[in-house]
DSSP file (Angstrom, degrees, kcal/mol; ACC not computed):
  #  RESIDUE AA STRUCTURE BP1 BP2  ACC     N-H-->O    O-->H-N    N-H-->O    O-->H-N    TCO  KAPPA ALPHA  PHI   PSI    X-CA   Y-CA   Z-CA
    1    1 A X              0   0    0      0, 0.0     2,-0.2     0, 0.0     0, 0.0   0.000 360.0 360.0 360.0 136.5   -7.9   19.3   18.6
    2    2 A X        -     0   0    0      1,-0.1     2,-0.1     4,-0.0     0, 0.0  -0.555 360.0-130.1 -80.8 141.6   -5.4   16.5   17.9
    3    3 A X     >  -     0   0    0     -2,-0.2     4,-2.3     1,-0.1     5,-0.2  -0.354  28.6-104.5 -79.7 168.9   -1.7   17.1   18.2
    4    4 A X  H  > S+     0   0    0      1,-0.2     4,-2.1     2,-0.2     5,-0.1   0.845 124.4  54.7 -63.9 -32.1    0.7   16.1   15.4
    5    5 A X  H  > S+     0   0    0      2,-0.2     4,-2.2     1,-0.2    -1,-0.2   0.905 107.4  49.5 -65.5 -41.1    1.7   13.1   17.6
    6    6 A X  H  > S+     0   0    0      1,-0.2     4,-2.5     2,-0.2    -2,-0.2   0.900 111.0  49.7 -63.8 -40.5   -1.9   12.0   17.9
    7    7 A X  H  X S+     0   0    0     -4,-2.3     4,-2.6     2,-0.2    -1,-0.2   0.893 109.7  51.3 -64.9 -39.4   -2.3   12.3   14.1
    8    8 A X  H  X S+     0   0    0     -4,-2.1     4,-2.6     2,-0.2    -2,-0.2   0.908 110.8  48.0 -64.5 -41.7    0.9   10.2   13.6
    9    9 A X  H  X S+     0   0    0     -4,-2.2     4,-2.7     2,-0.2    -2,-0.2   0.922 112.1  49.4 -64.5 -43.6   -0.4    7.5   16.0
   10   10 A X  H  X S+     0   0    0     -4,-2.5     4,-2.5     2,-0.2    -2,-0.2   0.913 112.5  47.9 -62.1 -42.5   -3.8    7.4   14.2
   11   11 A X  H  X S+     0   0    0     -4,-2.6     4,-2.7     2,-0.2    -2,-0.2   0.919 112.0  49.6 -62.7 -44.2   -2.1    7.2   10.8
   12   12 A X  H  X S+     0   0    0     -4,-2.6     4,-2.3     2,-0.2    -2,-0.2   0.912 111.6  48.9 -62.0 -43.1    0.2    4.4   12.1
   13   13 A X  H  X S+     0   0    0     -4,-2.7     4,-2.2     2,-0.2    -2,-0.2   0.921 112.3  48.2 -62.8 -44.3   -2.8    2.5   13.5
   14   14 A X  H  X S+     0   0    0     -4,-2.5     4,-2.4     1,-0.2    -2,-0.2   0.905 111.4  50.4 -62.5 -41.9   -4.7    2.9   10.2
   15   15 A X  H  X S+     0   0    0     -4,-2.7     4,-2.7     1,-0.2    -1,-0.2   0.895 109.6  50.9 -64.0 -39.8   -1.7    1.7    8.2
   16   16 A X  H  X S+     0   0    0     -4,-2.3     4,-2.5     2,-0.2    -1,-0.2   0.900 110.0  49.7 -64.6 -40.7   -1.3   -1.3   10.5
   17   17 A X  H  X S+     0   0    0     -4,-2.2     4,-2.3     2,-0.2    -2,-0.2   0.926 113.5  46.0 -62.9 -45.0   -5.0   -2.2   10.0
   18   18 A X  H  X S+     0   0    0     -4,-2.4     4,-2.4     2,-0.2    -2,-0.2   0.904 112.4  50.5 -65.6 -41.3   -4.6   -1.8    6.2
   19   19 A X  H  X S+     0   0    0     -4,-2.7     4,-2.7     2,-0.2    -2,-0.2   0.915 111.2  48.9 -62.3 -43.3   -1.4   -3.9    6.2
   20   20 A X  H  X S+     0   0    0     -4,-2.5     4,-2.6     2,-0.2    -2,-0.2   0.917 110.7  50.1 -63.3 -43.2   -3.1   -6.6    8.2
   21   21 A X  H  X S+     0   0    0     -4,-2.3     4,-2.3     2,-0.2    -2,-0.2   0.904 112.2  48.0 -62.0 -41.3   -6.1   -6.7    5.9
   22   22 A X  H  X S+     0   0    0     -4,-2.4     4,-2.6     2,-0.2    -2,-0.2   0.925 111.3  50.0 -64.7 -44.9   -3.8   -7.0    2.9
   23   23 A X  H  X S+     0   0    0     -4,-2.7     4,-1.7     1,-0.2    -2,-0.2   0.908 112.3  47.6 -60.4 -42.6   -1.8   -9.7    4.5
   24   24 A X  H  X S+     0   0    0     -4,-2.6     4,-1.1     2,-0.2    -1,-0.2   0.896 110.8  51.1 -66.4 -40.3   -4.9  -11.7    5.3
   25   25 A X  H >X S+     0   0    0     -4,-2.3     4,-0.9     1,-0.2     3,-0.5   0.911 109.4  50.8 -63.3 -41.7   -6.3  -11.2    1.8
   26   26 A X  H 3< S+     0   0    0     -4,-2.6     3,-0.4     1,-0.2    -1,-0.2   0.853 107.7  54.4 -63.3 -34.2   -3.0  -12.5    0.3
   27   27 A X  H 3< S+     0   0    0     -4,-1.7    -1,-0.2     1,-0.2    -2,-0.2   0.755 105.2  53.6 -70.2 -24.2   -3.3  -15.5    2.6
   28   28 A X  H << S+     0   0    0     -4,-1.1     2,-0.2    -3,-0.5    -1,-0.2   0.660 103.0  65.0 -86.0 -16.4   -6.8  -16.3    1.3
   29   29 A X  S  < S-     0   0    0     -4,-0.9     5,-0.1    -3,-0.4     0, 0.0  -0.671  92.4 -96.9-104.6 162.4   -5.8  -16.4   -2.3
   30   30 A X     >  -     0   0    0     -2,-0.2     4,-1.3     1,-0.1     3,-0.1  -0.257  34.6-108.9 -70.5 162.7   -3.5  -18.8   -4.1
   31   31 A X  H  > S+     0   0    0      1,-0.2     4,-0.7     2,-0.2     3,-0.4   0.894 121.6  52.8 -57.5 -40.6    0.2  -17.9   -4.7
   32   32 A X  H  4 S+     0   0    0      1,-0.2     4,-0.5     2,-0.2     3,-0.4   0.860 110.6  46.7 -64.7 -35.7   -0.7  -17.6   -8.4
   33   33 A X  H  > S+     0   0    0      1,-0.2     4,-2.5     2,-0.2    -1,-0.2   0.633  92.7  79.7 -82.7 -14.0   -3.5  -15.1   -7.7
   34   34 A X  H  X S+     0   0    0     -4,-1.3     4,-2.6    -3,-0.4     5,-0.2   0.877  90.1  53.4 -63.7 -36.2   -1.5  -13.0   -5.3
   35   35 A X  H  X S+     0   0    0     -4,-0.7     4,-2.4    -3,-0.4    -1,-0.2   0.902 110.1  48.0 -64.2 -39.2    0.2  -11.2   -8.1
   36   36 A X  H  > S+     0   0    0     -4,-0.5     4,-2.7     2,-0.2     5,-0.2   0.911 110.9  50.9 -66.6 -42.2   -3.2  -10.3   -9.7
   37   37 A X  H  X S+     0   0    0     -4,-2.5     4,-2.5     1,-0.2    -2,-0.2   0.943 113.4  45.0 -59.1 -47.8   -4.5   -9.1   -6.3
   38   38 A X  H  X S+     0   0    0     -4,-2.6     4,-2.6     1,-0.2    -2,-0.2   0.884 113.6  49.6 -65.8 -38.9   -1.5   -6.9   -5.8
   39   39 A X  H  X S+     0   0    0     -4,-2.4     4,-2.5     2,-0.2    -1,-0.2   0.919 112.4  47.7 -65.8 -43.0   -1.6   -5.5   -9.4
   40   40 A X  H  X S+     0   0    0     -4,-2.7     4,-2.1     2,-0.2    -2,-0.2   0.924 114.4  46.0 -63.9 -44.9   -5.3   -4.8   -9.1
   41   41 A X  H  X S+     0   0    0     -4,-2.5     4,-2.5    -5,-0.2     5,-0.2   0.915 111.8  52.3 -63.3 -43.3   -4.9   -3.0   -5.7
   42   42 A X  H  X S+     0   0    0     -4,-2.6     4,-2.8     1,-0.2     5,-0.2   0.920 109.9  47.8 -60.7 -45.0   -1.9   -1.1   -7.1
   43   43 A X  H  X S+     0   0    0     -4,-2.5     4,-2.0     1,-0.2    -1,-0.2   0.906 111.3  51.0 -63.6 -40.4   -3.8    0.2  -10.1
   44   44 A X  H  X S+     0   0    0     -4,-2.1     4,-0.5     1,-0.2    -2,-0.2   0.909 114.0  44.1 -63.4 -41.4   -6.7    1.2   -7.9
   45   45 A X  H >< S+     0   0    0     -4,-2.5     3,-1.0     1,-0.2     4,-0.5   0.892 111.7  52.5 -70.9 -39.4   -4.4    3.1   -5.5
   46   46 A X  H >< S+     0   0    0     -4,-2.8     3,-1.3     1,-0.3    -1,-0.2   0.845 100.6  62.7 -64.3 -32.2   -2.4    4.7   -8.4
   47   47 A X  H 3< S+     0   0    0     -4,-2.0    -1,-0.3     1,-0.3    -2,-0.2   0.745 100.1  54.8 -64.1 -21.8   -5.7    5.9   -9.9
   48   48 A X  T << S+     0   0    0     -3,-1.0     2,-0.6    -4,-0.5    -1,-0.3   0.608  88.2  91.6 -85.0 -13.3   -6.2    8.0   -6.7
   49   49 A X    <   -     0   0    0     -3,-1.3     6,-0.1    -4,-0.5    -4,-0.0  -0.749  53.8-172.6 -88.6 116.9   -2.8    9.7   -7.1
   50   50 A X        +     0   0    0     -2,-0.6     2,-0.8     1,-0.1    -1,-0.1   0.680  67.7  76.7 -81.8 -18.3   -3.2   13.0   -9.1
   51   51 A X     >  -     0   0    0      1,-0.2     4,-2.2     2,-0.0     3,-0.2  -0.829  61.5-166.6-100.3 106.4    0.6   13.6   -9.3
   52   52 A X  H  > S+     0   0    0     -2,-0.8     4,-2.7     1,-0.2     5,-0.2   0.850  88.7  56.1 -62.8 -34.4    2.1   11.3  -11.9
   53   53 A X  H  > S+     0   0    0      2,-0.2     4,-2.1     1,-0.2    -1,-0.2   0.907 108.5  47.4 -64.2 -40.5    5.7   12.1  -10.7
   54   54 A X  H  > S+     0   0    0     -3,-0.2     4,-2.2     2,-0.2    -2,-0.2   0.909 111.5  51.2 -65.5 -41.8    4.7   11.0   -7.2
   55   55 A X  H  X S+     0   0    0     -4,-2.2     4,-2.1     1,-0.2    -2,-0.2   0.920 110.9  47.9 -61.1 -44.2    3.2    7.8   -8.7
   56   56 A X  H  X S+     0   0    0     -4,-2.7     4,-2.5     1,-0.2    -1,-0.2   0.876 110.0  52.8 -65.3 -37.3    6.3    7.1  -10.7
   57   57 A X  H  X S+     0   0    0     -4,-2.1     4,-2.3     2,-0.2    -1,-0.2   0.894 108.8  49.8 -64.8 -39.2    8.5    7.7   -7.6
   58   58 A X  H  X S+     0   0    0     -4,-2.2     4,-2.5     2,-0.2    -2,-0.2   0.894 110.4  50.0 -66.1 -39.6    6.4    5.2   -5.6
   59   59 A X  H  X S+     0   0    0     -4,-2.1     4,-2.6     2,-0.2    -2,-0.2   0.934 111.8  48.0 -62.8 -46.3    6.7    2.6   -8.4
   60   60 A X  H  X S+     0   0    0     -4,-2.5     4,-2.5     1,-0.2    -2,-0.2   0.894 111.4  51.0 -62.2 -40.0   10.5    3.1   -8.5
   61   61 A X  H  X S+     0   0    0     -4,-2.3     4,-2.3     2,-0.2    -2,-0.2   0.934 111.5  46.8 -63.0 -46.5   10.6    2.8   -4.7
   62   62 A X  H  X S+     0   0    0     -4,-2.5     4,-2.1     1,-0.2    -2,-0.2   0.903 112.4  50.4 -63.5 -41.6    8.6   -0.4   -4.7
   63   63 A X  H  X S+     0   0    0     -4,-2.6     4,-1.2     2,-0.2    -1,-0.2   0.917 109.8  50.7 -62.4 -43.2   10.8   -1.8   -7.5
   64   64 A X  H  < S+     0   0    0     -4,-2.5     3,-0.4     1,-0.2     4,-0.3   0.906 110.8  48.2 -61.9 -42.4   14.0   -1.0   -5.6
   65   65 A X  H >< S+     0   0    0     -4,-2.3     3,-1.0     1,-0.2    -1,-0.2   0.862 108.7  54.4 -66.2 -34.9   12.7   -2.6   -2.5
   66   66 A X  H 3< S+     0   0    0     -4,-2.1    -1,-0.2     1,-0.2    -2,-0.2   0.752 105.3  54.6 -70.0 -23.2   11.7   -5.7   -4.4
   67   67 A X  T 3<        0   0    0     -4,-1.2    -1,-0.2    -3,-0.4    -2,-0.2   0.471 360.0 360.0 -90.4  -2.2   15.2   -6.0   -5.8
   68   68 A X    <         0   0    0     -3,-1.0    -1,-0.2    -4,-0.3    -2,-0.1   0.473 360.0 360.0 -89.5 360.0   17.0   -6.1   -2.5
């Protein structure tokens, strides 16, 4: 059985792999197309979130980070 520390490391590793894949995908498309890629990905991920309040909180968090 995995400990909570092991699960955290696995999650961190998975997140790093996904972040790297996203960064590479953004590098392969034009600057103009990057907004479309991010919007498409965002909608696909939001469609997986069953809690609209959580989805709205994530949108607000991302907007806040983009404004800093």
